[in-house]
NUNU-729919 format. One record per atom (N, C-alpha, C): residue number from 1; residue in one letter; chain; atom name; x, y, z. Coordinates in pm, 1 decimal, always signed. Example, Ala and Ser with C-alpha at 12.3 -4.5 7.8 and 13.67 -1.06 7.14 Angstrom:
<sites>
   vexti   marba   lumlo   lonu         xx         yy         zz
       1       A       A      N    +1319.0     -569.0     +780.0
       1       A       A     CA    +1230.0     -450.0     +780.0
       1       A       A      C    +1320.0     -330.0     +780.0
       2       S       A      N    +1285.0     -225.0     +708.0
       2       S       A     CA    +1367.0     -106.0     +714.0
       2       S       A      C    +1290.0       +3.0     +787.0
</sites>
This chain:
<sites>
   vexti   marba   lumlo   lonu         xx         yy         zz
       1       X       A      N      +82.2     -120.2       +0.0
       1       X       A     CA       +0.0       +0.0       +0.0
       1       X       A      C      +86.4     +126.4       +0.0
       2       X       A      N     +192.5     +126.3      +82.9
       2       X       A     CA     +281.8     +241.8      +90.2
       2       X       A      C     +351.5     +262.8      -44.1
       3       X       A      N     +392.7     +153.3     -108.8
       3       X       A     CA     +458.8     +163.2     -238.4
       3       X       A      C     +363.9     +222.9     -342.6
       4       X       A      N     +237.7     +184.5     -336.6
       4       X       A     CA     +137.5     +236.4     -430.1
       4       X       A      C     +117.2     +386.4     -409.5
       5       X       A      N     +112.5     +429.9     -285.7
       5       X       A     CA      +97.4     +573.0     -254.8
       5       X       A      C     +219.2     +650.0     -305.0
       6       X       A      N     +337.9     +591.7     -290.4
       6       X       A     CA     +460.5     +655.7     -337.9
       6       X       A      C     +457.0     +672.4     -490.0
       7       X       A      N     +412.5     +569.7     -562.3
       7       X       A     CA     +403.3     +574.3     -708.0
       7       X       A      C     +303.3     +681.8     -750.5
       8       X       A      N     +188.2     +685.8     -686.0
       8       X       A     CA      +85.9     +786.1     -716.9
       8       X       A      C     +138.3     +925.9     -686.8
       9       X       A      N     +211.1     +940.4     -578.5
       9       X       A     CA     +268.3    +1070.9     -542.6
       9       X       A      C     +368.8    +1118.4     -646.4
      10       X       A      N     +451.3    +1028.0     -697.0
      10       X       A     CA     +548.5    +1063.1     -800.9
      10       X       A      C     +475.1    +1109.7     -926.8
      11       X       A      N     +371.2    +1036.6     -965.0
      11       X       A     CA     +292.3    +1074.6    -1082.4
      11       X       A      C     +231.6    +1213.6    -1064.3
      12       X       A      N     +168.0    +1237.4     -952.1
      12       X       A     CA     +102.8    +1366.0     -925.2
      12       X       A      C     +204.8    +1478.7     -922.8
      13       X       A      N     +320.7    +1455.3     -860.9
      13       X       A     CA     +425.2    +1557.1     -856.3
      13       X       A      C     +471.6    +1594.3     -997.7
      14       X       A      N     +499.5    +1494.0    -1080.9
      14       X       A     CA     +544.4    +1519.9    -1218.3
      14       X       A      C     +435.3    +1591.0    -1298.3
      15       X       A      N     +313.0    +1544.3    -1285.4
      15       X       A     CA     +198.9    +1603.2    -1356.4
      15       X       A      C     +183.2    +1751.5    -1321.1
      16       X       A      N     +176.1    +1781.0    -1192.5
      16       X       A     CA     +153.1    +1918.7    -1146.3
      16       X       A      C     +273.4    +2007.9    -1177.0
      17       X       A      N     +394.8    +1956.4    -1159.8
      17       X       A     CA     +515.2    +2036.4    -1187.3
      17       X       A      C     +519.9    +2082.3    -1332.4
      18       X       A      N     +494.7    +1990.5    -1424.3
      18       X       A     CA     +498.4    +2025.2    -1566.8
      18       X       A      C     +384.8    +2121.4    -1600.3
      19       X       A      N     +266.0    +2094.7    -1549.1
      19       X       A     CA     +151.7    +2181.4    -1576.9
      19       X       A      C     +177.3    +2323.5    -1526.7
      20       X       A      N     +227.7    +2337.0    -1404.9
      20       X       A     CA     +254.2    +2469.5    -1347.7
      20       X       A      C     +366.3    +2540.8    -1422.4
      21       X       A      N     +476.2    +2471.4    -1450.4
      21       X       A     CA     +587.3    +2533.0    -1523.3
      21       X       A      C     +541.4    +2583.1    -1660.0
      22       X       A      N     +470.1    +2499.1    -1732.4
      22       X       A     CA     +424.2    +2537.5    -1866.0
      22       X       A      C     +327.6    +2656.0    -1859.0
      23       X       A      N     +233.7    +2653.1    -1767.0
      23       X       A     CA     +137.8    +2763.0    -1756.1
      23       X       A      C     +206.6    +2892.4    -1711.6
      24       X       A      N     +306.9    +2881.9    -1626.0
      24       X       A     CA     +380.4    +3001.4    -1581.2
      24       X       A      C     +451.8    +3067.9    -1698.5
      25       X       A      N     +519.1    +2987.5    -1782.5
      25       X       A     CA     +588.4    +3042.8    -1898.9
      25       X       A      C     +486.5    +3102.2    -1996.5
      26       X       A      N     +372.0    +3039.2    -2010.1
      26       X       A     CA     +267.8    +3092.0    -2098.5
      26       X       A      C     +210.5    +3223.9    -2045.1
      27       X       A      N     +198.1    +3236.0    -1915.1
      27       X       A     CA     +151.9    +3362.5    -1856.0
      27       X       A      C     +252.5    +3473.3    -1886.0
      28       X       A      N     +382.0    +3443.9    -1870.4
      28       X       A     CA     +485.7    +3542.1    -1906.7
      28       X       A      C     +471.0    +3584.6    -2052.6
      29       X       A      N     +447.7    +3488.7    -2138.4
      29       X       A     CA     +432.0    +3515.8    -2280.7
      29       X       A      C     +310.6    +3605.3    -2306.1
      30       X       A      N     +198.4    +3571.6    -2245.0
      30       X       A     CA      +75.3    +3648.4    -2266.1
      30       X       A      C      +84.1    +3788.7    -2206.8
      31       X       A      N     +169.2    +3805.6    -2105.5
      31       X       A     CA     +187.4    +3939.1    -2046.6
      31       X       A      C     +283.6    +4025.1    -2127.1
      32       X       A      N     +338.4    +3970.2    -2234.5
      32       X       A     CA     +420.0    +4049.8    -2324.4
      32       X       A      C     +569.7    +4031.9    -2312.0
      33       X       A      N     +617.7    +3938.7    -2231.7
      33       X       A     CA     +761.6    +3916.4    -2221.0
      33       X       A      C     +814.4    +3867.3    -2355.5
      34       X       A      N     +921.5    +3931.2    -2402.9
      34       X       A     CA     +987.3    +3891.9    -2528.2
      34       X       A      C    +1137.2    +3895.3    -2507.6
      35       X       A      N    +1208.7    +3809.7    -2579.7
      35       X       A     CA    +1354.0    +3802.2    -2568.8
      35       X       A      C    +1407.7    +3746.2    -2699.5
      36       X       A      N    +1521.8    +3797.7    -2744.8
      36       X       A     CA    +1581.1    +3749.7    -2869.0
      36       X       A      C    +1728.8    +3718.3    -2848.1
      37       X       A      N    +1774.2    +3615.7    -2915.1
      37       X       A     CA    +1916.1    +3582.6    -2913.2
      37       X       A      C    +1955.8    +3533.1    -3051.6
      38       X       A      N    +2079.7    +3495.7    -3064.1
      38       X       A     CA    +2129.9    +3447.2    -3192.0
      38       X       A      C    +2065.6    +3314.1    -3232.3
      39       X       A      N    +2026.8    +3232.5    -3133.7
      39       X       A     CA    +1976.2    +3098.2    -3160.1
      39       X       A      C    +1825.2    +3084.4    -3146.9
      40       X       A      N    +1769.7    +3147.7    -3044.9
      40       X       A     CA    +1630.1    +3125.1    -3013.0
      40       X       A      C    +1565.4    +3256.0    -2968.3
      41       X       A      N    +1439.7    +3273.3    -3005.0
      41       X       A     CA    +1361.7    +3389.6    -2961.9
      41       X       A      C    +1250.6    +3342.9    -2869.7
      42       X       A      N    +1219.5    +3427.4    -2774.1
      42       X       A     CA    +1103.3    +3406.2    -2688.1
      42       X       A      C     +998.9    +3503.5    -2740.7
      43       X       A      N     +897.4    +3452.8    -2806.7
      43       X       A     CA     +798.3    +3535.6    -2873.5
      43       X       A      C     +659.1    +3481.0    -2843.5
      44       X       A      N     +559.5    +3518.7    -2919.2
      44       X       A     CA     +423.5    +3470.2    -2896.7
      44       X       A      C     +362.5    +3422.3    -3027.5
      45       X       A      N     +300.8    +3304.2    -3020.3
      45       X       A     CA     +222.0    +3252.5    -3132.1
      45       X       A      C     +108.8    +3169.8    -3073.4
      46       X       A      N       -7.5    +3181.9    -3131.3
      46       X       A     CA     -121.9    +3100.7    -3089.7
      46       X       A      C     -143.0    +2994.5    -3196.5
      47       X       A      N     -118.1    +2870.1    -3159.9
      47       X       A     CA     -129.4    +2757.9    -3253.4
      47       X       A      C     -269.0    +2698.9    -3240.8
      48       X       A      N     -351.1    +2717.3    -3342.6
      48       X       A     CA     -487.0    +2662.6    -3339.1
      48       X       A      C     -492.6    +2521.0    -3394.7
      49       X       A      N     -378.1    +2470.4    -3439.4
      49       X       A     CA     -371.2    +2333.7    -3489.1
      49       X       A      C     -296.1    +2245.6    -3391.1
      50       X       A      N     -235.5    +2140.7    -3443.6
      50       X       A     CA     -149.0    +2054.5    -3362.1
      50       X       A      C       -5.7    +2081.5    -3406.9
      51       X       A      N      +82.9    +1985.1    -3400.9
      51       X       A     CA     +222.9    +2005.9    -3439.1
      51       X       A      C     +232.0    +2068.8    -3577.1
      52       X       A      N     +314.4    +2173.4    -3587.2
      52       X       A     CA     +337.1    +2245.3    -3711.4
      52       X       A      C     +207.5    +2304.5    -3768.0
      53       X       A      N     +111.2    +2334.4    -3680.1
      53       X       A     CA      -19.1    +2394.6    -3714.2
      53       X       A      C     -106.7    +2305.8    -3802.9
      54       X       A      N      -75.4    +2177.6    -3808.8
      54       X       A     CA     -160.2    +2087.0    -3887.0
      54       X       A      C     -299.4    +2081.8    -3825.3
      55       X       A      N     -397.5    +2061.2    -3907.0
      55       X       A     CA     -538.1    +2046.6    -3867.9
      55       X       A      C     -597.4    +2173.1    -3806.1
      56       X       A      N     -536.3    +2288.7    -3830.3
      56       X       A     CA     -591.3    +2412.3    -3774.8
      56       X       A      C     -728.8    +2443.6    -3833.4
      57       X       A      N     -761.6    +2383.5    -3946.6
      57       X       A     CA     -892.9    +2403.5    -4006.7
      57       X       A      C    -1004.6    +2341.6    -3923.3
      58       X       A      N     -969.4    +2250.1    -3831.8
      58       X       A     CA    -1071.3    +2188.0    -3745.3
      58       X       A      C    -1120.8    +2283.6    -3637.8
      59       X       A      N    -1046.4    +2390.8    -3615.9
      59       X       A     CA    -1085.6    +2501.4    -3529.4
      59       X       A      C    -1141.0    +2454.1    -3394.9
      60       X       A      N    -1266.7    +2476.1    -3370.7
      60       X       A     CA    -1330.6    +2451.9    -3240.7
      60       X       A      C    -1332.6    +2303.8    -3202.2
      61       X       A      N    -1336.0    +2213.4    -3299.3
      61       X       A     CA    -1346.8    +2070.9    -3271.1
      61       X       A      C    -1216.8    +2009.8    -3220.5
      62       X       A      N    -1105.2    +2073.9    -3249.9
      62       X       A     CA     -975.6    +2017.0    -3215.5
      62       X       A      C     -958.3    +1997.8    -3065.6
      63       X       A      N    -1011.7    +2088.4    -2985.2
      63       X       A     CA     -997.9    +2072.8    -2840.1
      63       X       A      C    -1071.4    +1948.5    -2789.3
      64       X       A      N    -1178.8    +1911.3    -2856.8
      64       X       A     CA    -1251.1    +1790.0    -2815.7
      64       X       A      C    -1177.8    +1663.9    -2858.9
      65       X       A      N    -1109.2    +1669.4    -2974.6
      65       X       A     CA    -1022.4    +1558.3    -3014.4
      65       X       A      C     -906.9    +1544.2    -2915.1
      66       X       A      N     -851.2    +1657.0    -2875.5
      66       X       A     CA     -741.3    +1660.5    -2778.8
      66       X       A      C     -787.1    +1598.6    -2646.4
      67       X       A      N     -904.0    +1640.1    -2598.3
      67       X       A     CA     -960.7    +1586.5    -2473.9
      67       X       A      C     -984.2    +1436.2    -2486.1
      68       X       A      N    -1039.7    +1393.2    -2598.4
      68       X       A     CA    -1066.7    +1250.9    -2620.8
      68       X       A      C     -936.5    +1170.9    -2619.9
      69       X       A      N     -832.5    +1223.8    -2683.9
      69       X       A     CA     -703.1    +1154.9    -2687.0
      69       X       A      C     -646.4    +1137.7    -2546.2
      70       X       A      N     -652.6    +1242.6    -2463.9
      70       X       A     CA     -601.9    +1233.8    -2327.0
      70       X       A      C     -682.9    +1132.2    -2245.9
      71       X       A      N     -813.6    +1132.5    -2263.3
      71       X       A     CA     -897.4    +1036.1    -2191.2
      71       X       A      C     -867.5     +892.6    -2233.9
      72       X       A      N     -851.4     +869.4    -2363.0
      72       X       A     CA     -819.4     +734.4    -2412.4
      72       X       A      C     -683.8     +689.5    -2359.8
      73       X       A      N     -584.9     +778.6    -2362.9
      73       X       A     CA     -452.6     +744.2    -2309.5
      73       X       A      C     -461.9     +712.3    -2160.2
      74       X       A      N     -536.6     +789.8    -2085.9
      74       X       A     CA     -552.1     +766.1    -1941.7
      74       X       A      C     -619.6     +632.5    -1914.0
      75       X       A      N     -724.4     +601.7    -1987.5
      75       X       A     CA     -793.7     +472.9    -1970.5
      75       X       A      C     -700.2     +357.8    -2004.8
      76       X       A      N     -625.4     +371.8    -2114.1
      76       X       A     CA     -530.1     +268.5    -2153.1
      76       X       A      C     -426.8     +245.4    -2043.1
      77       X       A      N     -375.2     +353.7    -1984.7
      77       X       A     CA     -273.4     +340.8    -1880.3
      77       X       A      C     -330.1     +278.7    -1753.4
      78       X       A      N     -454.8     +308.4    -1722.4
      78       X       A     CA     -517.8     +244.2    -1606.2
      78       X       A      C     -539.0      +95.5    -1631.9
      79       X       A      N     -562.6      +59.4    -1756.0
      79       X       A     CA     -580.4      -80.6    -1794.2
      79       X       A      C     -445.8     -153.1    -1795.2
      80       X       A      N     -340.5      -85.3    -1840.6
      80       X       A     CA     -205.3     -141.5    -1846.7
      80       X       A      C     -124.2      -90.7    -1726.8
      81       X       A      N     -162.9     -129.9    -1608.1
      81       X       A     CA     -103.4      -77.9    -1484.7
      81       X       A      C      +48.0      -96.8    -1478.3
      82       X       A      N      +97.9     -209.4    -1523.1
      82       X       A     CA     +242.3     -233.9    -1516.8
      82       X       A      C     +318.0     -137.0    -1607.4
      83       X       A      N     +266.5     -113.8    -1728.0
      83       X       A     CA     +331.0      -20.1    -1819.7
      83       X       A      C     +331.0     +120.5    -1760.1
      84       X       A      N     +220.5     +160.8    -1699.4
      84       X       A     CA     +211.8     +290.7    -1633.2
      84       X       A      C     +312.6     +299.4    -1518.8
      85       X       A      N     +316.9     +195.2    -1436.6
      85       X       A     CA     +408.1     +194.1    -1321.3
      85       X       A      C     +554.9     +197.8    -1365.8
      86       X       A      N     +586.4     +126.0    -1473.9
      86       X       A     CA     +723.8     +124.5    -1525.6
      86       X       A      C     +768.3     +260.8    -1577.1
      87       X       A      N     +672.1     +343.0    -1619.5
      87       X       A     CA     +703.1     +472.2    -1681.1
      87       X       A      C     +627.2     +585.7    -1612.2
      88       X       A      N     +616.8     +577.6    -1481.8
      88       X       A     CA     +532.3     +670.8    -1406.3
      88       X       A      C     +576.6     +816.1    -1421.4
      89       X       A      N     +706.2     +841.8    -1420.0
      89       X       A     CA     +755.9     +979.4    -1434.3
      89       X       A      C     +724.9    +1031.5    -1574.2
      90       X       A      N     +753.7     +951.5    -1675.7
      90       X       A     CA     +729.2     +993.8    -1813.8
      90       X       A      C     +581.5    +1022.0    -1838.8
      91       X       A      N     +494.6     +934.7    -1788.9
      91       X       A     CA     +351.9     +957.3    -1812.4
      91       X       A      C     +297.1    +1072.3    -1728.1
      92       X       A      N     +353.0    +1094.4    -1610.6
      92       X       A     CA     +315.3    +1212.4    -1532.8
      92       X       A      C     +349.5    +1339.8    -1608.0
      93       X       A      N     +470.7    +1343.6    -1665.5
      93       X       A     CA     +513.1    +1458.7    -1745.2
      93       X       A      C     +425.9    +1474.6    -1869.8
      94       X       A      N     +403.1    +1363.7    -1940.3
      94       X       A     CA     +329.0    +1366.9    -2065.9
      94       X       A      C     +184.8    +1414.2    -2045.5
      95       X       A      N     +118.4    +1359.1    -1945.9
      95       X       A     CA      -21.1    +1396.9    -1922.2
      95       X       A      C      -32.2    +1537.6    -1864.1
      96       X       A      N      +64.8    +1579.2    -1782.8
      96       X       A     CA      +65.5    +1717.2    -1733.1
      96       X       A      C      +80.8    +1815.6    -1847.8
      97       X       A      N     +169.8    +1785.4    -1940.5
      97       X       A     CA     +191.8    +1871.0    -2057.7
      97       X       A      C      +69.4    +1871.1    -2148.3
      98       X       A      N      +14.0    +1753.6    -2171.6
      98       X       A     CA     -105.2    +1744.5    -2256.3
      98       X       A      C     -222.5    +1820.7    -2197.8
      99       X       A      N     -241.1    +1810.6    -2067.0
      99       X       A     CA     -350.4    +1883.2    -2001.0
      99       X       A      C     -326.0    +2034.2    -2003.1
     100       X       A      N     -201.1    +2075.4    -1994.1
     100       X       A     CA     -169.1    +2217.9    -2000.6
     100       X       A      C     -203.3    +2274.2    -2138.6
     101       X       A      N     -166.5    +2199.9    -2243.8
     101       X       A     CA     -201.6    +2244.1    -2378.9
     101       X       A      C     -352.9    +2240.1    -2400.7
     102       X       A      N     -420.2    +2141.7    -2343.7
     102       X       A     CA     -566.3    +2134.7    -2353.9
     102       X       A      C     -631.0    +2253.2    -2283.7
     103       X       A      N     -579.0    +2288.8    -2167.8
     103       X       A     CA     -628.6    +2405.6    -2095.1
     103       X       A      C     -617.6    +2530.8    -2182.1
     104       X       A      N     -507.1    +2544.9    -2253.3
     104       X       A     CA     -489.7    +2657.9    -2345.9
     104       X       A      C     -598.9    +2659.8    -2452.6
     105       X       A      N     -628.9    +2542.9    -2507.6
     105       X       A     CA     -730.3    +2537.3    -2613.5
     105       X       A      C     -866.0    +2588.3    -2563.2
     106       X       A      N     -900.1    +2553.9    -2440.8
     106       X       A     CA    -1028.2    +2598.9    -2386.3
     106       X       A      C    -1023.2    +2745.6    -2343.9
     107       X       A      N     -909.7    +2790.8    -2292.9
     107       X       A     CA     -900.0    +2928.7    -2243.3
     107       X       A      C     -868.4    +3030.2    -2352.8
     108       X       A      N     -784.9    +2992.6    -2451.0
     108       X       A     CA     -734.9    +3089.1    -2548.2
     108       X       A      C     -773.1    +3057.4    -2692.6
     109       X       A      N     -838.7    +2944.7    -2715.2
     109       X       A     CA     -875.9    +2907.8    -2851.0
     109       X       A      C     -763.8    +2843.2    -2929.6
     110       X       A      N     -653.1    +2816.4    -2866.2
     110       X       A     CA     -537.5    +2751.9    -2928.1
     110       X       A      C     -428.0    +2738.4    -2824.1
     111       X       A      N     -319.1    +2675.3    -2862.1
     111       X       A     CA     -208.0    +2652.7    -2770.3
     111       X       A      C     -110.0    +2769.7    -2780.1
     112       X       A      N      -72.9    +2823.8    -2664.8
     112       X       A     CA      +23.5    +2933.6    -2659.1
     112       X       A      C     +163.8    +2876.5    -2677.7
     113       X       A      N     +231.7    +2920.8    -2782.1
     113       X       A     CA     +369.5    +2880.3    -2810.6
     113       X       A      C     +458.9    +3002.6    -2799.0
     114       X       A      N     +588.8    +2980.0    -2766.8
     114       X       A     CA     +676.4    +3094.7    -2746.2
     114       X       A      C     +821.0    +3076.6    -2788.9
     115       X       A      N     +870.2    +2957.6    -2801.5
     115       X       A     CA    +1010.7    +2937.6    -2836.4
     115       X       A      C    +1026.0    +2919.9    -2987.0
     116       X       A      N    +1109.3    +3004.5    -3047.5
     116       X       A     CA    +1131.6    +2997.9    -3191.8
     116       X       A      C    +1279.8    +2981.2    -3218.9
     117       X       A      N    +1320.7    +2860.3    -3258.0
     117       X       A     CA    +1459.9    +2829.6    -3292.6
     117       X       A      C    +1484.6    +2875.7    -3436.1
     118       X       A      N    +1589.4    +2956.5    -3457.0
     118       X       A     CA    +1615.8    +3008.2    -3590.6
     118       X       A      C    +1763.2    +3005.7    -3629.6
     119       X       A      N    +1846.1    +2938.2    -3555.5
     119       X       A     CA    +1987.5    +2926.1    -3592.3
     119       X       A      C    +2003.4    +2806.5    -3685.6
     120       X       A      N    +2066.7    +2826.2    -3800.3
     120       X       A     CA    +2092.2    +2726.4    -3903.5
     120       X       A      C    +1966.7    +2688.6    -3982.5
     121       X       A      N    +1851.2    +2686.7    -3917.7
     121       X       A     CA    +1724.7    +2657.3    -3985.6
     121       X       A      C    +1611.5    +2713.0    -3899.8
     122       X       A      N    +1499.0    +2741.0    -3962.4
     122       X       A     CA    +1382.0    +2787.9    -3887.8
     122       X       A      C    +1298.5    +2667.2    -3846.9
     123       X       A      N    +1277.8    +2654.3    -3716.5
     123       X       A     CA    +1199.5    +2543.9    -3664.8
     123       X       A      C    +1063.1    +2596.4    -3622.9
     124       X       A      N     +967.1    +2509.1    -3606.1
     124       X       A     CA     +833.3    +2549.0    -3561.3
     124       X       A      C     +842.6    +2613.0    -3422.6
     125       X       A      N     +751.5    +2702.8    -3394.2
     125       X       A     CA     +744.7    +2763.7    -3260.9
     125       X       A      C     +681.7    +2660.9    -3167.1
     126       X       A      N     +739.5    +2645.4    -3047.9
     126       X       A     CA     +693.9    +2542.9    -2954.6
     126       X       A      C     +690.9    +2598.5    -2813.4
     127       X       A      N     +644.7    +2517.0    -2718.3
     127       X       A     CA     +633.7    +2560.5    -2579.2
     127       X       A      C     +695.2    +2456.5    -2485.2
     128       X       A      N     +691.4    +2485.5    -2357.0
     128       X       A     CA     +748.8    +2395.7    -2255.6
     128       X       A      C     +680.0    +2259.3    -2259.6
     129       X       A      N     +548.1    +2257.9    -2272.8
     129       X       A     CA     +473.9    +2131.3    -2275.9
     129       X       A      C     +520.7    +2043.4    -2392.0
     130       X       A      N     +544.0    +2103.8    -2507.6
     130       X       A     CA     +592.6    +2026.5    -2622.3
     130       X       A      C     +727.2    +1960.5    -2591.1
     131       X       A      N     +815.0    +2035.4    -2525.6
     131       X       A     CA     +946.1    +1981.8    -2487.4
     131       X       A      C     +928.0    +1866.2    -2388.4
     132       X       A      N     +840.4    +1882.8    -2291.1
     132       X       A     CA     +818.0    +1778.3    -2190.0
     132       X       A      C     +757.6    +1652.1    -2251.1
     133       X       A      N     +669.4    +1668.2    -2348.6
     133       X       A     CA     +612.7    +1551.8    -2416.7
     133       X       A      C     +723.5    +1476.4    -2490.6
     134       X       A      N     +811.6    +1548.9    -2559.1
     134       X       A     CA     +922.7    +1483.9    -2630.2
     134       X       A      C    +1018.6    +1415.2    -2533.8
     135       X       A      N    +1048.3    +1479.8    -2421.8
     135       X       A     CA    +1135.8    +1418.2    -2321.4
     135       X       A      C    +1071.4    +1291.7    -2264.9
     136       X       A      N     +941.2    +1297.1    -2237.7
     136       X       A     CA     +874.4    +1179.5    -2180.2
     136       X       A      C     +873.0    +1062.6    -2279.1
     137       X       A      N     +850.9    +1090.5    -2405.5
     137       X       A     CA     +855.5     +984.6    -2507.1
     137       X       A      C     +997.1     +927.0    -2515.5
     138       X       A      N    +1097.7    +1013.6    -2511.2
     138       X       A     CA    +1236.8     +967.1    -2514.5
     138       X       A      C    +1267.5     +879.3    -2392.8
     139       X       A      N    +1220.2     +918.2    -2275.5
     139       X       A     CA    +1240.7     +836.7    -2154.7
     139       X       A      C    +1179.7     +697.8    -2170.0
     140       X       A      N    +1058.6     +692.2    -2222.9
     140       X       A     CA     +991.6     +563.1    -2242.8
     140       X       A      C    +1070.1     +478.1    -2341.9
     141       X       A      N    +1111.6     +537.7    -2452.9
     141       X       A     CA    +1186.3     +462.1    -2554.5
     141       X       A      C    +1319.9     +411.5    -2500.9
     142       X       A      N    +1391.7     +496.1    -2429.8
     142       X       A     CA    +1520.7     +455.6    -2373.9
     142       X       A      C    +1501.6     +339.2    -2277.3
     143       X       A      N    +1402.8     +351.9    -2190.8
     143       X       A     CA    +1380.1     +245.0    -2094.0
     143       X       A      C    +1335.2     +116.3    -2162.4
     144       X       A      N    +1245.5     +125.4    -2258.2
     144       X       A     CA    +1194.9       +6.1    -2325.9
     144       X       A      C    +1300.6      -60.0    -2413.5
     145       X       A      N    +1378.3      +19.1    -2483.2
     145       X       A     CA    +1473.9      -37.1    -2579.7
     145       X       A      C    +1604.9      -78.7    -2513.4
     146       X       A      N    +1661.7       +9.7    -2432.3
     146       X       A     CA    +1796.0      -15.8    -2381.1
     146       X       A      C    +1797.3      -77.2    -2241.7
     147       X       A      N    +1721.1      -24.1    -2151.2
     147       X       A     CA    +1727.7      -72.0    -2012.5
     147       X       A      C    +1662.2     -208.7    -1998.7
     148       X       A      N    +1540.5     -224.6    -2049.2
     148       X       A     CA    +1473.7     -354.6    -2038.4
     148       X       A      C    +1543.6     -461.2    -2122.3
     149       X       A      N    +1599.0     -422.4    -2236.2
     149       X       A     CA    +1673.0     -516.5    -2319.9
     149       X       A      C    +1796.5     -565.2    -2244.8
     150       X       A      N    +1864.3     -475.0    -2173.7
     150       X       A     CA    +1981.1     -510.5    -2094.9
     150       X       A      C    +1946.5     -604.9    -1981.7
     151       X       A      N    +1831.4     -583.8    -1918.2
     151       X       A     CA    +1786.3     -670.4    -1808.6
     151       X       A      C    +1755.7     -810.2    -1861.4
     152       X       A      N    +1691.8     -820.4    -1978.1
     152       X       A     CA    +1658.0     -950.0    -2035.7
     152       X       A      C    +1782.5    -1030.1    -2075.5
     153       X       A      N    +1888.1     -959.6    -2117.9
     153       X       A     CA    +2010.7    -1027.2    -2159.2
     153       X       A      C    +2094.4    -1078.4    -2042.4
     154       X       A      N    +2070.0    -1027.7    -1921.8
     154       X       A     CA    +2148.6    -1071.1    -1804.5
     154       X       A      C    +2106.1    -1203.5    -1751.0
</sites>
């Protein structure tokens, strides 16, 4: 029971930390904070689509697709308890980031983005939640491919 509470606490901590960090940076952005450097700019863009503004034509419906995706992922993780437990930090980060972007869709009509990489090539404008989702996916892949593979070979 104590171990289960510890696992749930880790998930909640990761979820809330990512959500708060992302929303704090978005508040700075919405209040007009801007910064420029040789590599990256801190600016403002409202993304009404998904990655690279794809599906922005779906407009109002996209937030409901986003909500449905988060609910399906959550149900799947509750069904696959071992997979969730094995990747509790990554899924806490991923769902916190996803919920933060979903909150933006309901509050602002799109996701608030602010980081624009422009050294050597122009990259899409992204936010903290996007970075956390990529990190969480990388954590899952590293653990599944390298760490678990190493354990099986021993």
